[in-house]
C-alpha positions in Angstrom: 58.6 149.0 137.7 60.2 151.7 136.1 62.3 149.8 133.9 59.2 147.9 132.8 57.4 150.9 132.0 60.7 152.4 130.1 60.2 149.3 128.2 56.3 149.9 127.1 57.1 153.3 125.8 59.6 151.5 123.5 59.5 149.1 120.4 61.8 146.8 119.9 64.3 149.0 117.6 64.8 151.1 121.1 62.4 153.6 119.7 59.2 155.4 121.4 56.1 153.5 120.3 53.4 154.3 118.1 51.0 153.9 120.8 52.3 156.8 122.8 53.9 158.8 120.2 50.6 160.0 118.3 49.0 162.1 121.7 52.3 163.5 122.3 53.0 164.8 118.4 49.0 166.0 118.6 50.0 168.1 122.4 52.9 169.2 120.6 50.5 170.8 117.6 48.2 172.4 120.1 51.3 173.7 122.1 52.4 175.0 118.4 49.2 176.7 117.2 48.8 178.5 120.9 51.9 180.0 120.5 51.0 181.5 116.5 47.9 182.5 117.7 49.4 184.7 120.7 51.6 185.8 118.0 49.4 186.9 115.0 46.1 186.7 116.9 44.0 185.2 114.0 42.2 182.0 115.6 41.4 180.7 112.0 45.4 180.6 111.4 46.3 179.2 114.1 43.2 176.1 114.2 44.3 175.9 110.5 47.8 175.3 111.4 46.9 172.2 114.1 44.3 170.7 112.2 47.4 170.5 109.4 49.5 168.7 111.7 47.1 166.7 113.1 45.9 165.2 109.8 50.1 164.7 108.9 50.2 162.8 112.2 47.2 160.8 111.3 48.1 159.9 108.3 51.7 158.9 109.1 49.6 157.0 111.4 47.3 155.5 109.3 50.7 154.4 106.8 52.3 152.7 109.5 49.5 150.2 110.0 48.9 149.6 106.8 53.0 149.1 106.0 53.7 147.6 108.9 57.9 147.6 108.9 59.5 144.1 109.2 60.7 142.8 112.6 64.1 143.2 111.3 64.3 146.5 109.2 66.6 149.3 110.2 68.3 146.8 113.3 72.0 146.6 113.7 72.2 143.0 114.6 75.9 142.8 116.9 77.4 139.4 116.6 77.5 137.7 120.5 81.3 135.8 120.3 80.1 134.3 123.8 77.8 132.4 122.3 80.2 131.1 119.3 82.4 130.8 122.2 80.0 128.2 124.2 79.6 126.4 121.3 83.0 126.1 120.5 83.3 124.7 124.3 80.5 122.4 123.6 82.2 120.4 121.4 85.1 119.8 123.0 87.7 120.2 119.9 90.2 123.3 119.6 88.6 125.7 117.4 89.3 129.2 116.5 87.9 132.2 114.2 89.9 134.9 112.3 88.5 137.7 110.3 90.1 138.6 107.1 93.1 140.5 108.4 94.0 137.5 110.3 93.2 138.6 113.9 91.7 135.8 116.2 88.0 136.9 117.2 87.0 133.8 119.6 88.7 130.5 120.5 88.1 127.6 122.9 90.0 126.3 125.7 91.2 123.1 124.2 92.7 125.5 121.2 94.4 127.3 124.3 95.5 124.3 126.0 96.6 123.1 122.9 98.2 126.5 121.6 99.3 129.0 124.8 99.0 132.3 124.2 95.9 132.1 121.7 98.2 132.9 118.5 96.2 133.4 115.6 96.5 129.6 113.3 99.5 130.8 110.9 101.4 131.5 113.9 101.4 128.3 115.6 104.4 126.7 117.2 104.5 123.7 115.0 107.1 122.3 112.4 108.4 124.5 110.0 106.9 123.2 106.8 103.4 122.8 108.4 103.2 126.8 109.3 103.7 127.1 105.3 100.9 124.2 104.7 98.6 126.2 107.2 99.2 129.2 105.7 98.3 127.8 102.3 95.3 126.0 103.3 94.1 129.3 104.9 94.5 131.0 101.4 92.7 128.2 99.6 89.9 128.5 102.4 89.3 132.1 101.4 89.4 131.1 97.8 87.5 127.6 97.5 85.6 127.9 101.2 86.8 125.1 102.5 90.7 123.5 103.2 92.4 120.8 104.8 95.7 119.8 106.2 96.6 116.6 107.6 99.3 115.5 110.1 100.3 118.7 111.6 103.4 118.1 114.2 102.5 119.7 117.6 105.2 117.9 119.8 104.4 114.6 120.2 100.7 115.1 119.1 99.8 115.0 115.3 96.8 117.1 114.6 94.3 117.5 111.3 93.1 121.1 110.2 89.5 121.6 109.1 89.3 125.4 107.7 86.4 126.4 106.4 84.9 130.0 105.4 81.8 130.7 107.3 79.9 134.0 108.6 77.0 136.3 107.0 79.3 137.6 104.5 81.8 134.9 104.7 84.2 137.1 106.2 85.6 134.5 108.6 87.6 131.8 108.9 86.7 128.7 111.5 89.6 126.6 112.1 88.8 123.3 113.6 91.6 120.9 115.1 91.3 117.7 116.2 94.0 114.8 117.2 95.0 112.2 114.9 93.4 109.0 115.9 96.1 106.2 116.6 95.7 102.7 117.3 97.5 101.5 120.9 97.9 98.0 121.8 96.1 99.2 125.4 93.1 100.2 122.9 93.2 96.9 121.5 93.6 94.8 125.1 90.6 96.3 126.0 88.6 96.0 123.5 89.1 92.0 123.8 88.5 92.1 127.3 85.7 93.6 127.3 84.3 92.0 124.3 83.2 88.1 123.4 86.7 86.7 123.6 86.4 87.9 127.3 83.3 86.3 127.6 85.0 83.1 126.4 87.5 83.1 128.9 85.2 84.0 131.7 83.4 81.0 130.9 86.7 78.7 131.4 87.0 80.4 134.5 90.2 83.0 133.6 89.4 86.1 135.0 90.9 88.9 132.9 91.5 93.1 133.9 93.4 95.6 132.6 95.4 98.1 135.0 97.0 101.1 134.3 100.2 102.3 135.6 98.4 104.0 138.6 96.7 100.9 139.3 93.4 101.9 138.1 91.0 99.2 136.5 90.4 100.2 132.8 88.6 96.8 131.7 87.8 93.2 133.0 85.6 90.5 131.8 82.2 89.3 133.7 84.4 86.5 135.3 86.3 89.1 137.5 83.2 91.8 137.9 81.1 88.6 139.9 83.7 87.7 142.2 84.5 91.6 142.2 81.3 93.0 142.9 79.1 90.1 143.4 77.3 91.6 140.0 77.8 90.9 136.2 77.4 94.5 135.7 79.0 96.2 138.0 80.9 99.3 137.4 84.7 99.2 138.6 86.3 101.2 135.4 88.3 103.8 136.9 88.9 102.6 140.7 91.6 101.2 142.3 92.2 97.1 142.0 93.8 97.0 145.3 90.3 98.2 147.2 88.7 94.9 145.5 91.8 92.7 147.1 93.2 91.8 150.4 96.6 89.9 151.3 96.5 87.9 154.4 98.9 87.1 157.2 100.4 84.1 154.9 100.7 86.5 151.9 97.8 85.0 150.0 95.6 87.2 147.7 91.8 87.3 148.1 89.0 89.1 147.0 87.9 91.4 149.5 84.1 90.9 149.9 84.8 87.2 149.9 85.3 86.8 153.7 84.4 83.3 154.4 85.5 80.3 153.0 87.2 82.3 150.5 89.3 81.0 147.5 92.8 82.4 147.1 93.8 83.6 144.3 96.8 84.0 141.8 97.6 86.8 139.6 100.0 86.9 136.8 101.3 89.8 135.5 101.8 90.7 131.8 103.2 94.2 130.9 101.2 95.8 128.0 104.7 97.6 127.4 107.4 95.3 126.7 110.2 98.2 128.1 107.9 99.2 131.1 107.0 96.5 133.7 105.9 99.3 135.5 103.2 100.6 132.8 100.0 99.0 132.3 98.9 95.4 132.9 97.3 92.5 131.5 95.9 90.6 134.7 95.4 87.1 134.5 93.6 85.7 138.0 92.8 82.1 138.9 92.3 80.0 141.6 94.9 79.4 143.8 93.5 75.4 144.5 93.0 75.1 140.6 96.6 75.9 140.1 97.9 73.4 142.3 95.6 70.4 141.6 95.7 70.8 138.0 98.6 73.0 136.5 98.1 71.5 133.4 94.9 72.9 133.3 95.7 76.5 134.5 98.4 76.4 131.6 95.8 75.3 129.2 93.8 78.2 130.1 96.5 81.0 129.7 97.4 79.5 126.7 94.0 80.2 125.5 94.1 83.8 126.6 97.4 84.1 124.8 96.1 82.9 121.6 93.2 85.4 121.4 96.0 88.2 122.0 97.0 90.7 119.2 101.0 90.5 120.0 103.7 87.7 119.8 103.7 85.6 123.3 105.2 82.8 124.1 105.8 80.3 127.5 109.7 78.8 128.1 110.6 76.8 131.2 113.0 77.4 133.5 115.8 75.6 131.1 114.6 77.7 128.0 112.4 74.9 126.3 109.2 76.4 124.4 106.1 75.4 125.5 103.8 77.9 123.8 103.6 80.4 121.4 100.5 82.1 119.5 100.2 82.9 115.9 101.2 86.6 116.5 104.7 85.5 117.6 104.9 82.7 115.3 104.6 85.8 112.2 106.8 87.8 114.2 109.8 85.3 114.5 109.1 84.2 110.5 108.1 80.4 112.1 106.1 78.6 109.0 103.4 76.1 110.1 105.8 73.1 109.5 108.5 74.1 111.9 108.5 73.4 115.5 111.4 75.6 117.4 112.3 73.7 120.6 114.2 77.0 122.2 114.5 80.9 121.0 117.9 80.4 120.5 116.6 78.3 117.2 115.4 81.5 115.8 118.3 84.0 116.5 121.5 84.0 114.6 124.3 82.3 116.3 125.4 85.4 117.4 122.7 85.9 119.5 121.9 82.6 121.1 123.8 82.6 123.9 122.5 86.2 125.0 119.3 84.6 124.9 119.6 81.4 126.9 121.6 83.4 129.6 118.5 85.8 129.5 115.8 83.2 129.8 117.7 81.4 132.9 118.2 84.7 134.4 114.8 85.4 134.6 113.3 82.3 135.1 114.8 82.1 138.9 114.5 85.5 141.2 111.7 87.9 141.2 109.3 88.4 138.6 110.9 91.2 136.7 110.7 92.4 133.0 113.0 93.1 130.4 114.3 93.4 127.1 117.0 92.4 124.6 117.7 93.5 121.2 118.6 90.1 118.6 118.7 89.3 115.2 116.3 86.9 114.0 117.1 84.2 111.0 113.9 85.5 109.3 115.1 89.1 108.5 117.7 91.6 108.7 116.6 94.2 110.8 117.3 93.8 114.8 114.1 93.8 116.7 113.6 93.8 120.8 112.5 90.7 122.3 111.1 91.0 125.8 111.5 88.5 128.8 109.2 88.2 131.6 109.7 86.1 134.8 106.0 84.1 135.9 105.7 82.2 138.8 102.1 79.6 139.3 102.0 78.1 135.9 103.7 74.7 136.3 106.4 74.4 133.9 106.3 77.7 132.6 108.6 79.9 133.7 109.2 82.7 131.6 107.0 84.5 129.1 108.9 86.1 125.7 107.1 89.3 124.0 108.1 89.6 120.2 106.3 92.2 118.0 105.6 91.8 114.5 107.4 94.9 113.4 107.8 93.4 109.6 104.9 96.2 108.1 106.4 98.5 110.4 110.0 98.2 109.2 108.2 98.2 105.4 106.6 101.6 106.1 109.9 102.8 107.7 111.9 101.8 104.2 109.2 103.1 102.0 109.3 106.6 103.9 113.1 106.4 103.8 113.1 105.9 100.2 110.6 108.6 99.4 112.3 110.8 101.5 115.8 110.2 99.7 113.7 110.1 96.4 112.1 113.3 97.0 115.6 114.9 98.0 117.2 113.8 94.7 114.7 114.9 92.8 114.8 118.3 94.3 118.9 118.3 93.6 118.3 117.0 90.0 115.5 119.4 89.4 118.0 122.2 90.7 121.0 120.8 88.8 118.7 120.7 85.6 117.4 123.9 85.5 121.2 125.5 85.7 122.4 123.1 83.2 119.8 124.4 80.9 121.1 127.8 80.9 124.5 126.5 80.1 122.8 124.6 77.3 120.7 127.5 75.8 123.9 129.3 75.1 125.9 126.7 73.8 122.7 125.9 71.4 122.2 129.1 70.4 125.7 130.2 69.9 125.9 127.2 67.8 122.7 128.3 65.7 124.4 132.1 65.3 127.6 130.4 63.9 125.4 128.0 61.0 124.2 131.4 60.2 127.8 132.5 58.7 128.8 128.8 57.6 127.1 127.0 55.0 127.2 123.0 54.5 130.7 122.1 52.8 132.5 124.7 55.1 135.5 122.7 57.4 133.9 124.2 60.5 130.5 123.5 59.4 130.2 119.7 60.7 132.4 120.4 63.8 129.4 122.8 64.8 126.8 120.7 63.8 128.6 117.9 65.9 128.5 120.5 69.1 124.9 121.6 68.8 123.8 117.7 68.4 125.9 116.8 71.9 124.1 119.7 73.0 120.5 118.3 72.2 121.6 115.3 73.7 122.8 116.9 76.7 119.1 118.6 76.6 117.2 115.6 76.8 119.4 114.1 79.3 118.0 117.4 81.7 114.6 116.7 80.2 114.7 113.0 81.9 116.2 114.8 85.0 113.3 117.1 84.8 111.2 113.7 84.3 112.4 112.1 87.2 111.8 115.4 89.4 108.1 115.7 88.1 109.2 119.3 86.8 109.1 118.8 83.1 106.4 120.2 81.5 103.5 117.9 80.4 100.7 118.3 77.4 98.0 116.0 79.0 95.3 115.0 76.5 92.5 112.6 77.5 93.1 109.0 75.0 92.7 105.5 75.5 95.9 103.1 76.5 95.5 101.0 73.2 95.7 104.0 70.8 99.2 104.7 72.6 100.7 101.3 72.2 98.9 101.1 68.5 101.1 104.4 67.7 104.4 102.9 69.2 104.5 99.5 68.2 105.9 99.5 64.9 109.0 101.2 66.7 109.5 98.7 69.3 109.1 95.9 66.7 112.4 97.5 65.1 113.7 98.1 68.7 113.4 94.3 69.9 114.8 92.8 66.9 114.7 89.6 65.2 115.3 87.3 68.0 112.5 88.7 70.5 108.8 88.5 70.2 106.6 91.3 71.1 103.2 90.0 71.9 100.5 93.2 72.5 96.9 92.3 73.9 94.0 94.6 75.7 91.7 94.1 78.1 88.0 95.2 77.7 86.0 97.8 79.5 89.1 100.2 79.4 88.6 104.0 80.5 90.4 106.8 79.3 93.0 108.4 81.1 95.0 112.0 80.6 97.7 112.1 80.1 100.9 113.1 77.5 100.6 110.9 74.6 104.2 111.6 73.4 105.5 111.1 77.7 103.3 108.0 77.7 105.2 106.6 74.7 108.6 106.9 76.0 107.7 105.0 79.2 106.4 102.3 77.0 109.9 102.8 75.1 112.0 102.5 77.9 110.1 99.8 79.5 110.5 97.9 76.4 114.0 98.6 75.9 115.1 97.2 79.2 113.4 94.2 78.6 115.5 93.6 75.6 118.5 94.4 77.6 117.6 91.5 80.5 116.8 89.1 77.3 120.5 88.8 75.3 119.1 85.1 74.0 116.1 86.3 72.9 112.6 86.0 74.2 109.3 87.8 74.3 107.9 90.9 75.3 104.3 91.2 76.2 102.6 94.6 76.6 98.8 94.4 78.3 96.2 96.8 79.0 93.3 96.0 81.6 91.0 97.6 83.6 91.3 97.4 87.6 87.8 98.9 89.1 87.6 100.4 92.7 86.2 97.2 94.7 89.6 95.5 93.5 91.9 97.7 94.4 92.6 96.0 97.6 93.6 92.9 95.8 96.8 94.3 94.9 97.9 95.1 98.3 98.9 98.6 98.0 98.5 101.0 100.7 99.2 103.6 98.7 96.9 103.7 95.7 93.1 105.4 96.4 90.1 103.2 95.8 88.6 104.2 92.6 88.6 102.7 89.2 92.5 102.5 87.2 92.9 101.7 84.0 96.6 99.4 84.1 99.5 98.6 81.5 101.7 95.7 82.2 105.3 95.4 80.2 106.8 92.1 81.1 109.7 90.2 79.3 110.9 86.4 80.2 114.5 87.3 80.7 116.8 87.0 83.3 115.1 89.3 86.4 116.3 91.7 88.9 118.0 91.1 92.3 115.7 91.1 95.5 118.2 93.6 96.7 118.2 95.4 93.5 114.4 96.3 93.4 113.8 98.5 96.0 116.8 101.1 93.8 116.0 100.8 90.2 114.0 104.1 90.2 116.5 106.0 91.7 118.1 108.2 88.9 121.9 107.3 87.4 121.1 103.6 89.5 122.2 101.0 86.4 123.3 97.5 86.3 123.9 97.6 82.9 128.1 97.8 82.1 129.8 100.9 81.6 128.7 103.0 78.5 125.6 101.3 78.1 123.3 103.3 80.4 122.6 106.6 81.7 120.3 105.1 85.0 117.9 107.5 83.9 115.6 105.5 81.8 113.1 103.9 84.8 113.5 106.7 86.9 111.9 108.8 83.9 109.2 106.5 83.1 108.8 106.7 87.4 108.6 110.6 86.9 106.3 110.6 84.4 103.6 108.2 85.6 103.9 110.0 89.2 103.4 113.5 87.6 100.6 112.0 85.9 99.0 110.9 88.8 99.1 107.2 88.3 101.3 104.0 90.2 104.0 102.2 88.9 105.2 98.7 90.8 107.6 96.0 89.8 107.7 92.6 90.4 110.9 90.5 89.7 111.9 86.4 90.2 115.2 85.8 89.0 115.6 83.2 86.0 111.4 84.1 85.4 111.3 87.6 83.9 110.0 91.1 85.2 107.2 92.7 85.0 106.3 96.4 85.3 102.3 97.5 86.1 101.2 100.9 85.4 97.8 101.6 87.3 96.5 105.6 85.8 93.3 106.3 87.2 90.3 106.5 85.0 89.5 110.0 83.8 86.0 111.0 84.6 85.0 113.1 81.1 83.0 116.3 81.4 80.2 116.4 78.8 81.6 116.8 75.2 84.7 115.4 76.1 86.2 112.9 73.9 89.0 110.6 74.1 91.7 111.6 71.3 93.9 109.3 69.1 97.9 110.7 68.9 98.3 111.7 65.8 101.7 112.4 64.1 102.1 116.4 62.9 104.6 117.6 60.2 106.7 119.9 60.8 106.3 123.0 59.0 109.0 125.8 59.2 107.3 129.1 60.0 108.5 132.8 59.3 110.0 134.2 62.2 111.1 137.8 61.1 108.9 140.5 62.9 109.2 144.2 63.9 108.7 145.7 67.3 110.3 146.5 70.7 111.1 144.3 73.2 112.3 144.6 76.5 114.8 141.2 77.4 115.4 140.8 81.4 118.1 137.8 82.1 120.5 137.5 84.9 122.6 134.7 83.5 124.7 136.9 81.2 125.6 134.0 78.1 122.0 132.8 78.0 120.9 137.4 77.7 123.7 137.8 74.8 122.5 134.9 72.6 118.7 135.6 72.9 119.6 139.6 72.2 121.3 138.3 69.1 119.0 135.5 67.8 116.1 138.6 68.4 118.1 141.5 66.7 118.9 139.4 63.4 115.0 138.6 63.6 114.5 142.4 62.7 113.5 143.3 66.3 114.9 146.6 68.5 116.4 144.7 71.8 116.9 146.9 75.0 118.5 144.4 77.9 118.2 144.6 81.6 120.3 142.0 84.0 117.8 141.7 86.8 114.1 142.8 88.2 115.0 146.2 89.3 116.7 147.3 86.2 114.2 145.9 83.9 111.7 148.2 85.7 113.7 150.8 85.6 114.5 150.4 81.8 110.4 150.1 81.2 109.9 153.3 82.8 112.6 155.0 80.5 111.2 153.2 77.2 107.9 155.0 75.6 106.8 152.3 74.0 107.1 148.4 74.4 105.8 145.7 72.5 106.7 142.6 74.8 108.4 141.7 77.6 110.7 138.9 77.8 111.9 137.7 81.6 113.4 134.5 83.5 111.6 133.5 86.2 114.4 133.2 88.8 116.0 135.8 89.5 118.1 137.0 92.0 116.6 140.4 94.1 113.3 140.3 92.5 112.4 137.4 90.2 110.6 138.0 87.2 106.6 137.2 88.1 106.9 140.6 90.9 108.6 142.6 88.0 105.6 141.5 85.8 103.7 142.9 88.3 104.6 146.0 88.4 104.9 146.9 85.4 101.6 145.4 84.7 100.3 148.2 87.3 101.0 150.8 84.6 101.3 148.8 81.2 98.1 146.4 82.1 98.2 145.1 78.7 101.8 144.6 78.1 102.7 141.1 76.8 104.9 138.8 78.9 107.1 135.9 77.6 108.7 133.9 80.2 111.8 131.5 80.1 112.2 129.0 82.3 114.2 125.6 82.7 111.1 124.9 85.0 107.9 122.8 84.0 104.8 125.2 82.5 102.6 123.8 84.7 104.5 124.0 88.0 105.1 127.7 86.8 101.6 128.8 86.3 100.4 127.4 89.9 102.9 129.7 91.5 103.0 132.5 89.5 99.3 133.0 88.7 99.8 136.0 86.2 97.3 135.9 83.5 98.1 136.5 79.9 101.6 135.0 80.2 103.3 132.7 77.5 106.3 130.4 78.4 109.2 129.4 76.7 111.0 126.2 78.3 115.0 125.9 77.8 117.3 125.5 76.3 115.9 127.0 73.0 117.3 127.6 70.0 117.7 131.1 67.9 114.7 129.8 65.7 112.5 128.5 68.7 112.9 132.4 70.7 112.1 133.8 68.0 108.9 131.4 66.8 107.7 132.3 70.7 108.5 135.9 70.5 106.2 135.8 67.1 103.7 134.1 68.5 103.4 136.1 71.8 103.3 139.3 70.0 100.4 137.8 67.2 98.4 136.6 70.0 98.0 140.2 71.9 97.8 142.2 69.0 95.0 139.6 67.7 93.3 140.3 71.0 93.7 143.8 71.1 91.9 144.1 67.8 89.0 141.8 68.9 88.6 144.2 72.0 88.3 147.1 69.4 86.2 145.8 67.0 83.9 144.8 70.0 83.6 148.4 71.1 80.4 150.0 69.6 80.8 153.9 68.8 78.4 156.4 70.7 
């Protein structure tokens, strides 16, 4: 009663209700009037005072009646995390909630089971690269509202993580971890037994069941259910198989519920996992009288069952002759429809035939056990595992053979290994190219400085020009390395592939010569693509030059453009291409073709089949890098004596409103005036590059102050009263260029910045994330660094002038 009375006095906000507050204020007013009357002895004054208070209370009460407060006004809503935890528990998933400070606020029990100790998601005990991916995804979720990370390795478990920004003020992150669903043979067998195939086997008199390693039933077909439980809708999943079977004194097996005139049962055990005979089993149950009276009939039933299973199975007699094999076994062993091998030894190489024959004889007699041996099939080079198990009660069949079709798995392993190797080589090539660019910058710069002191006709002029020409050739090789490692600078535009082919056709005809014909055809309905036109032209030239070299006696090079709609992507049988619209480019020749063992290596850098001195091995690797960096795919098909075809697929660009495809144009080079004035702070850790850049800028009229690293660059900047431009390398020991610029911008927010680097501009912009900066790729000449400094200063001054003009005087 006390609790209910107190609730009656309080409203939903915890304050006294108006119904009880007004009489209380009235008593307070009368009491105050009494005190006033006792003090001054003036009834009129005391009465007026009490009336004033009561009038004010009445006005307040009336105003509250006219303008009632909303239910949620002035209420502090406290977050009840128990509700959030209960909701997370109900999903059955691993869920965690973190705040902006990275603290774990709430998590489900499943999260604690997968990650003991309830760590915050960026500190989970997973592989090192996965931690970096989770950290990056968390930042992306704060920025974009959501993010996703796939394939996080947690022991043998693979997890996908979805991160969503949530909360009333978007001040929380919701992390949801789900295991990656992976198909396995047990699930396939369970679906077959419980589905239509199991019903067909039941109609044929074959009872089938799946049991786990613990002996409990996982699935059973209708024939087994009827004999074991007496009902077609009986539910025995998860129950012990032994509870439904019994053995008599003679060792015969019966169903436990069939007491009188019971029919004995023969059980054939098929291990689901070839190398684990004590693991899950597929059971085939047949009436014993059927097996004894009509063995060929029971064997036919088993053959029917084996033909429906998704993995390769075969049966052989005690002498090793093959009696039966299903389609999956034929695919795995490389058996063609015209072949009919008599023995399993006919499928393996000569060195393994004796081992296979001996294993079959050993398992055909004695106890029913299983094992496996490694063999090499004639149809493939990789060794495979052949599982052998002894069986009884199936007439002539004494041995069950299992061979898994791992052709696709082997192909995927090779692709992963090749991709890993290419990625490692690409990282190495990018690093080498970056360091080599510094050396080339110094060589080209010093050549330019010497050429300023020599004129054509001097004895040293031609030698200097030769050094510079070879240095530029080396710079083109580094650009090819960067193209392969996808670290070059691209200038993508929305364009049509036929326009690019047309621009380069005249050059191609000169490259091919008179004995090679160039054929060009374009398809219809081609969508626009987004790529660098200059780099696409290099792709076409490299492919055409390779085609020319493959036809020493002449032939035809065919360039074709075509459309590939999303619905036809699956027809090319590529598992790495997303189902979207593509515009394709094909370059084919009628040359000698490529050896099959070489075909998977042609995109590797420095790999070439040409003679020494006739190729660098970077042509196709450059093509591969440009296509991949443009978001496309490239494939090669070749047949010896018939030629080679390269197919490039670029995704169709979804044009924004007002965006149109542009046609590549040749622009005339105009030599601009590179003289300028101003104070420049130059920060570069390579002495040779710093010296060349300082001399080049000084010769153009600038006042240059240099520093060898980021820390000293900040110190020099603090000592200088005025700086017009900061030129800095990106990668430096200690404090790098971006970190130095961020500190410098705190004191000088309008300081113009020009970054120098041998890496790609797009990669740098993604990692640096600093506004209003310019980039100068290495290697550069004296004129190029002068032009870059002039353009950066001009852009900064123009922006400053624009800002000043927009200021309205007071």
